[in-house]
PDB file of N, CA, C and O in Angstrom, chain B, residues numbered from 101:
ATOM      1  N   MET B 101       0.845  -1.187   0.000  1.00  0.00           N
ATOM      2  CA  MET B 101       0.000   0.000   0.000  1.00  0.00           C
ATOM      3  C   MET B 101       0.884   1.243   0.000  1.00  0.00           C
ATOM      4  O   MET B 101       1.844   1.322   0.767  1.00  0.00           O
ATOM      5  N   LYS B 102       0.570   2.200  -0.845  1.00  0.00           N
ATOM      6  CA  LYS B 102       1.330   3.433  -0.966  1.00  0.00           C
ATOM      7  C   LYS B 102       1.039   4.364   0.206  1.00  0.00           C
ATOM      8  O   LYS B 102      -0.116   4.557   0.586  1.00  0.00           O
ATOM      9  N   THR B 103       2.095   4.937   0.772  1.00  0.00           N
ATOM     10  CA  THR B 103       1.937   5.934   1.824  1.00  0.00           C
ATOM     11  C   THR B 103       1.778   7.293   1.162  1.00  0.00           C
ATOM     12  O   THR B 103       2.574   7.652   0.294  1.00  0.00           O
ATOM     13  N   VAL B 104       0.762   8.055   1.558  1.00  0.00           N
ATOM     14  CA  VAL B 104       0.489   9.358   0.966  1.00  0.00           C
ATOM     15  C   VAL B 104       1.073  10.434   1.860  1.00  0.00           C
ATOM     16  O   VAL B 104       0.796  10.476   3.059  1.00  0.00           O
ATOM     17  N   LYS B 105       1.892  11.314   1.265  1.00  0.00           N
ATOM     18  CA  LYS B 105       2.440  12.443   2.003  1.00  0.00           C
ATOM     19  C   LYS B 105       1.350  13.478   2.203  1.00  0.00           C
ATOM     20  O   LYS B 105       0.383  13.524   1.442  1.00  0.00           O
ATOM     21  N   LYS B 106       1.504  14.315   3.230  1.00  0.00           N
ATOM     22  CA  LYS B 106       0.495  15.332   3.529  1.00  0.00           C
ATOM     23  C   LYS B 106       0.206  16.233   2.341  1.00  0.00           C
ATOM     24  O   LYS B 106      -0.940  16.625   2.120  1.00  0.00           O
ATOM     25  N   SER B 107       1.236  16.562   1.579  1.00  0.00           N
ATOM     26  CA  SER B 107       1.045  17.518   0.495  1.00  0.00           C
ATOM     27  C   SER B 107       0.519  16.874  -0.788  1.00  0.00           C
ATOM     28  O   SER B 107       0.249  17.577  -1.761  1.00  0.00           O
ATOM     29  N   GLU B 108       0.371  15.554  -0.804  1.00  0.00           N
ATOM     30  CA  GLU B 108      -0.152  14.888  -1.995  1.00  0.00           C
ATOM     31  C   GLU B 108      -1.667  14.855  -1.983  1.00  0.00           C
ATOM     32  O   GLU B 108      -2.283  14.818  -0.918  1.00  0.00           O
ATOM     33  N   SER B 109      -2.258  14.869  -3.139  1.00  0.00           N
ATOM     34  CA  SER B 109      -3.706  14.716  -3.263  1.00  0.00           C
ATOM     35  C   SER B 109      -4.007  13.263  -3.588  1.00  0.00           C
ATOM     36  O   SER B 109      -3.216  12.581  -4.239  1.00  0.00           O
ATOM     37  N   THR B 110      -5.141  12.810  -3.134  1.00  0.00           N
ATOM     38  CA  THR B 110      -5.586  11.478  -3.509  1.00  0.00           C
ATOM     39  C   THR B 110      -6.884  11.613  -4.274  1.00  0.00           C
ATOM     40  O   THR B 110      -7.688  12.501  -3.988  1.00  0.00           O
ATOM     41  N   ALA B 111      -7.093  10.749  -5.231  1.00  0.00           N
ATOM     42  CA  ALA B 111      -8.316  10.785  -6.025  1.00  0.00           C
ATOM     43  C   ALA B 111      -9.049   9.464  -5.827  1.00  0.00           C
ATOM     44  O   ALA B 111      -8.481   8.395  -6.050  1.00  0.00           O
ATOM     45  N   PHE B 112     -10.292   9.536  -5.414  1.00  0.00           N
ATOM     46  CA  PHE B 112     -11.107   8.355  -5.242  1.00  0.00           C
ATOM     47  C   PHE B 112     -12.564   8.763  -5.308  1.00  0.00           C
ATOM     48  O   PHE B 112     -12.898   9.910  -5.010  1.00  0.00           O
ATOM     49  N   PRO B 113     -13.437   7.845  -5.692  1.00  0.00           N
ATOM     50  CA  PRO B 113     -14.866   8.186  -5.780  1.00  0.00           C
ATOM     51  C   PRO B 113     -15.444   8.473  -4.400  1.00  0.00           C
ATOM     52  O   PRO B 113     -15.062   7.830  -3.421  1.00  0.00           O
ATOM     53  N   LEU B 114     -16.350   9.422  -4.317  1.00  0.00           N
ATOM     54  CA  LEU B 114     -16.964   9.780  -3.041  1.00  0.00           C
ATOM     55  C   LEU B 114     -17.736   8.624  -2.426  1.00  0.00           C
ATOM     56  O   LEU B 114     -17.915   8.590  -1.208  1.00  0.00           O
ATOM     57  N   GLY B 115     -18.187   7.699  -3.214  1.00  0.00           N
ATOM     58  CA  GLY B 115     -18.898   6.540  -2.690  1.00  0.00           C
ATOM     59  C   GLY B 115     -18.046   5.699  -1.749  1.00  0.00           C
ATOM     60  O   GLY B 115     -18.571   4.944  -0.930  1.00  0.00           O
ATOM     61  N   ASN B 116     -16.726   5.836  -1.871  1.00  0.00           N
ATOM     62  CA  ASN B 116     -15.822   5.113  -0.981  1.00  0.00           C
ATOM     63  C   ASN B 116     -15.684   5.797   0.372  1.00  0.00           C
ATOM     64  O   ASN B 116     -15.025   5.255   1.259  1.00  0.00           O
ATOM     65  N   LEU B 117     -16.279   6.958   0.559  1.00  0.00           N
ATOM     66  CA  LEU B 117     -16.155   7.705   1.804  1.00  0.00           C
ATOM     67  C   LEU B 117     -17.258   7.283   2.767  1.00  0.00           C
ATOM     68  O   LEU B 117     -18.273   7.968   2.888  1.00  0.00           O
ATOM     69  N   LYS B 118     -17.072   6.197   3.428  1.00  0.00           N
ATOM     70  CA  LYS B 118     -18.056   5.693   4.395  1.00  0.00           C
ATOM     71  C   LYS B 118     -17.589   6.073   5.783  1.00  0.00           C
ATOM     72  O   LYS B 118     -16.587   5.551   6.272  1.00  0.00           O
ATOM     73  N   LEU B 119     -18.313   6.983   6.420  1.00  0.00           N
ATOM     74  CA  LEU B 119     -17.978   7.443   7.765  1.00  0.00           C
ATOM     75  C   LEU B 119     -16.516   7.854   7.863  1.00  0.00           C
ATOM     76  O   LEU B 119     -15.787   7.393   8.742  1.00  0.00           O
ATOM     77  N   LYS B 120     -16.096   8.722   6.954  1.00  0.00           N
ATOM     78  CA  LYS B 120     -14.713   9.170   6.911  1.00  0.00           C
ATOM     79  C   LYS B 120     -14.642  10.684   6.962  1.00  0.00           C
ATOM     80  O   LYS B 120     -15.587  11.388   6.607  1.00  0.00           O
ATOM     81  N   THR B 121     -13.515  11.153   7.407  1.00  0.00           N
ATOM     82  CA  THR B 121     -13.216  12.581   7.354  1.00  0.00           C
ATOM     83  C   THR B 121     -12.090  12.767   6.361  1.00  0.00           C
ATOM     84  O   THR B 121     -11.036  12.142   6.480  1.00  0.00           O
ATOM     85  N   LEU B 122     -12.310  13.623   5.388  1.00  0.00           N
ATOM     86  CA  LEU B 122     -11.329  13.916   4.359  1.00  0.00           C
ATOM     87  C   LEU B 122     -10.605  15.196   4.731  1.00  0.00           C
ATOM     88  O   LEU B 122     -11.238  16.212   5.017  1.00  0.00           O
ATOM     89  N   THR B 123      -9.290  15.151   4.729  1.00  0.00           N
ATOM     90  CA  THR B 123      -8.473  16.343   4.969  1.00  0.00           C
ATOM     91  C   THR B 123      -7.651  16.589   3.720  1.00  0.00           C
ATOM     92  O   THR B 123      -6.931  15.705   3.257  1.00  0.00           O
ATOM     93  N   LYS B 124      -7.759  17.799   3.172  1.00  0.00           N
ATOM     94  CA  LYS B 124      -7.038  18.145   1.951  1.00  0.00           C
ATOM     95  C   LYS B 124      -5.982  19.188   2.303  1.00  0.00           C
ATOM     96  O   LYS B 124      -6.242  20.105   3.082  1.00  0.00           O
ATOM     97  N   TYR B 125      -4.782  19.042   1.723  1.00  0.00           N
ATOM     98  CA  TYR B 125      -3.659  19.928   1.997  1.00  0.00           C
ATOM     99  C   TYR B 125      -3.250  20.667   0.728  1.00  0.00           C
ATOM    100  O   TYR B 125      -3.479  20.182  -0.380  1.00  0.00           O
ATOM    101  N   ASN B 126      -2.637  21.856   0.894  1.00  0.00           N
ATOM    102  CA  ASN B 126      -2.072  22.556  -0.262  1.00  0.00           C
ATOM    103  C   ASN B 126      -0.641  22.062  -0.471  1.00  0.00           C
ATOM    104  O   ASN B 126      -0.176  21.187   0.259  1.00  0.00           O
ATOM    105  N   ALA B 127       0.047  22.609  -1.444  1.00  0.00           N
ATOM    106  CA  ALA B 127       1.398  22.164  -1.786  1.00  0.00           C
ATOM    107  C   ALA B 127       2.386  22.376  -0.640  1.00  0.00           C
ATOM    108  O   ALA B 127       3.393  21.673  -0.557  1.00  0.00           O
ATOM    109  N   ASP B 128       2.110  23.334   0.243  1.00  0.00           N
ATOM    110  CA  ASP B 128       2.992  23.627   1.374  1.00  0.00           C
ATOM    111  C   ASP B 128       2.675  22.775   2.602  1.00  0.00           C
ATOM    112  O   ASP B 128       3.341  22.911   3.629  1.00  0.00           O
ATOM    113  N   GLY B 129       1.676  21.904   2.517  1.00  0.00           N
ATOM    114  CA  GLY B 129       1.320  21.050   3.631  1.00  0.00           C
ATOM    115  C   GLY B 129       0.313  21.659   4.595  1.00  0.00           C
ATOM    116  O   GLY B 129       0.019  21.067   5.634  1.00  0.00           O
ATOM    117  N   GLN B 130      -0.225  22.844   4.263  1.00  0.00           N
ATOM    118  CA  GLN B 130      -1.250  23.480   5.097  1.00  0.00           C
ATOM    119  C   GLN B 130      -2.607  22.837   4.807  1.00  0.00           C
ATOM    120  O   GLN B 130      -2.923  22.537   3.656  1.00  0.00           O
ATOM    121  N   ILE B 131      -3.399  22.628   5.844  1.00  0.00           N
ATOM    122  CA  ILE B 131      -4.749  22.101   5.656  1.00  0.00           C
ATOM    123  C   ILE B 131      -5.611  23.168   4.976  1.00  0.00           C
ATOM    124  O   ILE B 131      -5.639  24.317   5.417  1.00  0.00           O
ATOM    125  N   ILE B 132      -6.315  22.789   3.901  1.00  0.00           N
ATOM    126  CA  ILE B 132      -7.213  23.732   3.234  1.00  0.00           C
ATOM    127  C   ILE B 132      -8.671  23.279   3.276  1.00  0.00           C
ATOM    128  O   ILE B 132      -9.569  24.058   2.958  1.00  0.00           O
ATOM    129  N   LEU B 133      -8.918  22.011   3.670  1.00  0.00           N
ATOM    130  CA  LEU B 133     -10.279  21.509   3.737  1.00  0.00           C
ATOM    131  C   LEU B 133     -10.365  20.327   4.698  1.00  0.00           C
ATOM    132  O   LEU B 133      -9.511  19.441   4.683  1.00  0.00           O
ATOM    133  N   ILE B 134     -11.399  20.324   5.529  1.00  0.00           N
ATOM    134  CA  ILE B 134     -11.730  19.178   6.367  1.00  0.00           C
ATOM    135  C   ILE B 134     -13.226  18.937   6.163  1.00  0.00           C
ATOM    136  O   ILE B 134     -14.037  19.832   6.405  1.00  0.00           O
ATOM    137  N   ALA B 135     -13.590  17.749   5.727  1.00  0.00           N
ATOM    138  CA  ALA B 135     -14.996  17.446   5.459  1.00  0.00           C
ATOM    139  C   ALA B 135     -15.310  16.023   5.901  1.00  0.00           C
ATOM    140  O   ALA B 135     -14.536  15.100   5.645  1.00  0.00           O
ATOM    141  N   SER B 136     -16.440  15.851   6.560  1.00  0.00           N
ATOM    142  CA  SER B 136     -16.877  14.531   7.011  1.00  0.00           C
ATOM    143  C   SER B 136     -17.909  13.986   6.034  1.00  0.00           C
ATOM    144  O   SER B 136     -18.783  14.713   5.563  1.00  0.00           O
ATOM    145  N   TYR B 137     -17.793  12.691   5.737  1.00  0.00           N
ATOM    146  CA  TYR B 137     -18.677  12.037   4.780  1.00  0.00           C
ATOM    147  C   TYR B 137     -19.267  10.771   5.384  1.00  0.00           C
ATOM    148  O   TYR B 137     -18.662  10.141   6.251  1.00  0.00           O
ATOM    149  N   ASN B 138     -20.449  10.409   4.917  1.00  0.00           N
ATOM    150  CA  ASN B 138     -21.083   9.144   5.261  1.00  0.00           C
ATOM    151  C   ASN B 138     -21.648   8.576   3.967  1.00  0.00           C
ATOM    152  O   ASN B 138     -22.594   9.126   3.404  1.00  0.00           O
ATOM    153  N   ASN B 139     -21.076   7.488   3.499  1.00  0.00           N
ATOM    154  CA  ASN B 139     -21.470   6.884   2.218  1.00  0.00           C
ATOM    155  C   ASN B 139     -21.407   7.870   1.063  1.00  0.00           C
ATOM    156  O   ASN B 139     -22.289   7.881   0.204  1.00  0.00           O
ATOM    157  N   GLY B 140     -20.366   8.700   1.037  1.00  0.00           N
ATOM    158  CA  GLY B 140     -20.148   9.637  -0.053  1.00  0.00           C
ATOM    159  C   GLY B 140     -20.928  10.931   0.042  1.00  0.00           C
ATOM    160  O   GLY B 140     -20.841  11.766  -0.858  1.00  0.00           O
ATOM    161  N   ILE B 141     -21.692  11.122   1.115  1.00  0.00           N
ATOM    162  CA  ILE B 141     -22.516  12.323   1.293  1.00  0.00           C
ATOM    163  C   ILE B 141     -21.936  13.151   2.425  1.00  0.00           C
ATOM    164  O   ILE B 141     -21.616  12.617   3.486  1.00  0.00           O
ATOM    165  N   VAL B 142     -21.798  14.462   2.205  1.00  0.00           N
ATOM    166  CA  VAL B 142     -21.301  15.347   3.254  1.00  0.00           C
ATOM    167  C   VAL B 142     -22.244  15.248   4.447  1.00  0.00           C
ATOM    168  O   VAL B 142     -23.448  15.482   4.334  1.00  0.00           O
ATOM    169  N   ASN B 143     -21.672  14.898   5.583  1.00  0.00           N
ATOM    170  CA  ASN B 143     -22.467  14.684   6.777  1.00  0.00           C
ATOM    171  C   ASN B 143     -21.574  14.956   7.987  1.00  0.00           C
ATOM    172  O   ASN B 143     -20.724  14.135   8.331  1.00  0.00           O
ATOM    173  N   GLY B 144     -21.766  16.090   8.619  1.00  0.00           N
ATOM    174  CA  GLY B 144     -20.938  16.468   9.757  1.00  0.00           C
ATOM    175  C   GLY B 144     -20.250  17.782   9.498  1.00  0.00           C
ATOM    176  O   GLY B 144     -20.724  18.608   8.718  1.00  0.00           O
ATOM    177  N   LEU B 145     -19.131  17.968  10.160  1.00  0.00           N
ATOM    178  CA  LEU B 145     -18.406  19.226  10.100  1.00  0.00           C
ATOM    179  C   LEU B 145     -17.724  19.412   8.750  1.00  0.00           C
ATOM    180  O   LEU B 145     -17.157  18.471   8.196  1.00  0.00           O
ATOM    181  N   PHE B 146     -17.784  20.636   8.225  1.00  0.00           N
ATOM    182  CA  PHE B 146     -17.145  21.010   6.971  1.00  0.00           C
ATOM    183  C   PHE B 146     -16.397  22.306   7.236  1.00  0.00           C
ATOM    184  O   PHE B 146     -17.013  23.319   7.567  1.00  0.00           O
ATOM    185  N   LYS B 147     -15.073  22.287   7.097  1.00  0.00           N
ATOM    186  CA  LYS B 147     -14.259  23.475   7.327  1.00  0.00           C
ATOM    187  C   LYS B 147     -13.406  23.748   6.103  1.00  0.00           C
ATOM    188  O   LYS B 147     -12.836  22.833   5.509  1.00  0.00           O
ATOM    189  N   LYS B 148     -13.329  25.013   5.735  1.00  0.00           N
ATOM    190  CA  LYS B 148     -12.513  25.447   4.609  1.00  0.00           C
ATOM    191  C   LYS B 148     -11.536  26.495   5.137  1.00  0.00           C
ATOM    192  O   LYS B 148     -11.917  27.362   5.923  1.00  0.00           O
ATOM    193  N   PHE B 149     -10.272  26.414   4.705  1.00  0.00           N
ATOM    194  CA  PHE B 149      -9.226  27.289   5.206  1.00  0.00           C
ATOM    195  C   PHE B 149      -8.585  28.089   4.074  1.00  0.00           C
ATOM    196  O   PHE B 149      -8.537  27.634   2.930  1.00  0.00           O
ATOM    197  N   TYR B 150      -8.096  29.279   4.403  1.00  0.00           N
ATOM    198  CA  TYR B 150      -7.286  30.061   3.467  1.00  0.00           C
ATOM    199  C   TYR B 150      -5.937  29.369   3.312  1.00  0.00           C
ATOM    200  O   TYR B 150      -5.580  28.514   4.122  1.00  0.00           O
ATOM    201  N   GLU B 151      -5.193  29.734   2.282  1.00  0.00           N
ATOM    202  CA  GLU B 151      -3.884  29.140   2.021  1.00  0.00           C
ATOM    203  C   GLU B 151      -2.917  29.321   3.195  1.00  0.00           C
ATOM    204  O   GLU B 151      -1.989  28.528   3.357  1.00  0.00           O
ATOM    205  N   ASN B 152      -3.128  30.361   4.017  1.00  0.00           N
ATOM    206  CA  ASN B 152      -2.239  30.598   5.158  1.00  0.00           C
ATOM    207  C   ASN B 152      -2.658  29.810   6.399  1.00  0.00           C
ATOM    208  O   ASN B 152      -2.033  29.951   7.451  1.00  0.00           O
ATOM    209  N   GLY B 153      -3.697  28.989   6.300  1.00  0.00           N
ATOM    210  CA  GLY B 153      -4.123  28.142   7.399  1.00  0.00           C
ATOM    211  C   GLY B 153      -5.208  28.727   8.284  1.00  0.00           C
ATOM    212  O   GLY B 153      -5.683  28.048   9.195  1.00  0.00           O
ATOM    213  N   ILE B 154      -5.614  29.965   8.046  1.00  0.00           N
ATOM    214  CA  ILE B 154      -6.675  30.592   8.836  1.00  0.00           C
ATOM    215  C   ILE B 154      -8.032  30.094   8.348  1.00  0.00           C
ATOM    216  O   ILE B 154      -8.269  29.977   7.145  1.00  0.00           O
ATOM    217  N   LEU B 155      -8.913  29.806   9.292  1.00  0.00           N
ATOM    218  CA  LEU B 155     -10.246  29.302   8.961  1.00  0.00           C
ATOM    219  C   LEU B 155     -11.028  30.309   8.118  1.00  0.00           C
ATOM    220  O   LEU B 155     -11.167  31.470   8.502  1.00  0.00           O
ATOM    221  N   MET B 156     -11.535  29.866   6.976  1.00  0.00           N
ATOM    222  CA  MET B 156     -12.324  30.707   6.080  1.00  0.00           C
ATOM    223  C   MET B 156     -13.809  30.569   6.407  1.00  0.00           C
ATOM    224  O   MET B 156     -14.513  31.569   6.551  1.00  0.00           O
ATOM    225  N   GLU B 157     -14.282  29.333   6.521  1.00  0.00           N
ATOM    226  CA  GLU B 157     -15.688  29.089   6.814  1.00  0.00           C
ATOM    227  C   GLU B 157     -15.855  27.727   7.483  1.00  0.00           C
ATOM    228  O   GLU B 157     -15.050  26.814   7.298  1.00  0.00           O
ATOM    229  N   GLU B 158     -16.915  27.625   8.256  1.00  0.00           N
ATOM    230  CA  GLU B 158     -17.214  26.387   8.972  1.00  0.00           C
ATOM    231  C   GLU B 158     -18.719  26.230   9.027  1.00  0.00           C
ATOM    232  O   GLU B 158     -19.439  27.186   9.314  1.00  0.00           O
ATOM    233  N   VAL B 159     -19.192  25.031   8.755  1.00  0.00           N
ATOM    234  CA  VAL B 159     -20.619  24.736   8.783  1.00  0.00           C
ATOM    235  C   VAL B 159     -20.797  23.254   9.103  1.00  0.00           C
ATOM    236  O   VAL B 159     -19.892  22.449   8.880  1.00  0.00           O
ATOM    237  N   GLU B 160     -21.948  22.907   9.618  1.00  0.00           N
ATOM    238  CA  GLU B 160     -22.243  21.506   9.898  1.00  0.00           C
ATOM    239  C   GLU B 160     -23.397  21.052   9.009  1.00  0.00           C
ATOM    240  O   GLU B 160     -24.391  21.758   8.843  1.00  0.00           O
ATOM    241  N   TYR B 161     -23.239  19.851   8.439  1.00  0.00           N
ATOM    242  CA  TYR B 161     -24.248  19.275   7.559  1.00  0.00           C
ATOM    243  C   TYR B 161     -24.827  18.016   8.191  1.00  0.00           C
ATOM    244  O   TYR B 161     -24.155  17.322   8.953  1.00  0.00           O
ATOM    245  N   LYS B 162     -26.067  17.738   7.868  1.00  0.00           N
ATOM    246  CA  LYS B 162     -26.681  16.449   8.176  1.00  0.00           C
ATOM    247  C   LYS B 162     -27.288  15.950   6.885  1.00  0.00           C
ATOM    248  O   LYS B 162     -28.298  16.472   6.413  1.00  0.00           O
ATOM    249  N   ILE B 163     -26.676  14.955   6.331  1.00  0.00           N
ATOM    250  CA  ILE B 163     -27.079  14.361   5.054  1.00  0.00           C
ATOM    251  C   ILE B 163     -27.271  15.441   3.988  1.00  0.00           C
ATOM    252  O   ILE B 163     -28.363  15.601   3.443  1.00  0.00           O
ATOM    253  N   MET B 164     -26.196  16.178   3.699  1.00  0.00           N
ATOM    254  CA  MET B 164     -26.110  17.215   2.663  1.00  0.00           C
ATOM    255  C   MET B 164     -26.957  18.453   2.944  1.00  0.00           C
ATOM    256  O   MET B 164     -27.019  19.343   2.096  1.00  0.00           O
ATOM    257  N   LYS B 165     -27.603  18.543   4.086  1.00  0.00           N
ATOM    258  CA  LYS B 165     -28.405  19.716   4.417  1.00  0.00           C
ATOM    259  C   LYS B 165     -27.693  20.490   5.517  1.00  0.00           C
ATOM    260  O   LYS B 165     -27.355  19.937   6.563  1.00  0.00           O
ATOM    261  N   ARG B 166     -27.470  21.776   5.266  1.00  0.00           N
ATOM    262  CA  ARG B 166     -26.793  22.622   6.246  1.00  0.00           C
ATOM    263  C   ARG B 166     -27.685  22.756   7.462  1.00  0.00           C
ATOM    264  O   ARG B 166     -28.851  23.130   7.340  1.00  0.00           O
ATOM    265  N   ILE B 167     -27.138  22.447   8.658  1.00  0.00           N
ATOM    266  CA  ILE B 167     -27.923  22.546   9.880  1.00  0.00           C
ATOM    267  C   ILE B 167     -27.376  23.590  10.842  1.00  0.00           C
ATOM    268  O   ILE B 167     -27.922  23.785  11.928  1.00  0.00           O
ATOM    269  N   SER B 168     -26.312  24.254  10.452  1.00  0.00           N
ATOM    270  CA  SER B 168     -25.783  25.340  11.278  1.00  0.00           C
ATOM    271  C   SER B 168     -25.501  26.534  10.377  1.00  0.00           C
ATOM    272  O   SER B 168     -25.311  26.364   9.173  1.00  0.00           O
ATOM    273  N   PRO B 169     -25.471  27.739  10.939  1.00  0.00           N
ATOM    274  CA  PRO B 169     -25.139  28.898  10.125  1.00  0.00           C
ATOM    275  C   PRO B 169     -23.669  28.871   9.738  1.00  0.00           C
ATOM    276  O   PRO B 169     -22.842  28.299  10.448  1.00  0.00           O
ATOM    277  N   TRP B 170     -23.348  29.496   8.602  1.00  0.00           N
ATOM    278  CA  TRP B 170     -21.946  29.641   8.203  1.00  0.00           C
ATOM    279  C   TRP B 170     -21.255  30.489   9.225  1.00  0.00           C
ATOM    280  O   TRP B 170     -21.812  31.483   9.689  1.00  0.00           O
ATOM    281  N   LYS B 171     -20.053  30.119   9.585  1.00  0.00           N
ATOM    282  CA  LYS B 171     -19.210  30.926  10.465  1.00  0.00           C
ATOM    283  C   LYS B 171     -18.077  31.478   9.661  1.00  0.00           C
ATOM    284  O   LYS B 171     -17.231  32.195  10.197  1.00  0.00           O
TER     285      LYS B 171
END
């Protein structure tokens, strides 16, 4: 099994995201996205970050429906 470095992107179908949290990094290794999925559907916390690592927006979803206000 290949080990993925923090700065690498992985490509896979969303259907494979069963009760998983996806963390995406930029080329410098900074987190730019954290999203929770259940069977390929956004479900839970969703955070998006600026390139410098500062939080841009945060919202919570329940089965693709936003249940909290954008922060």
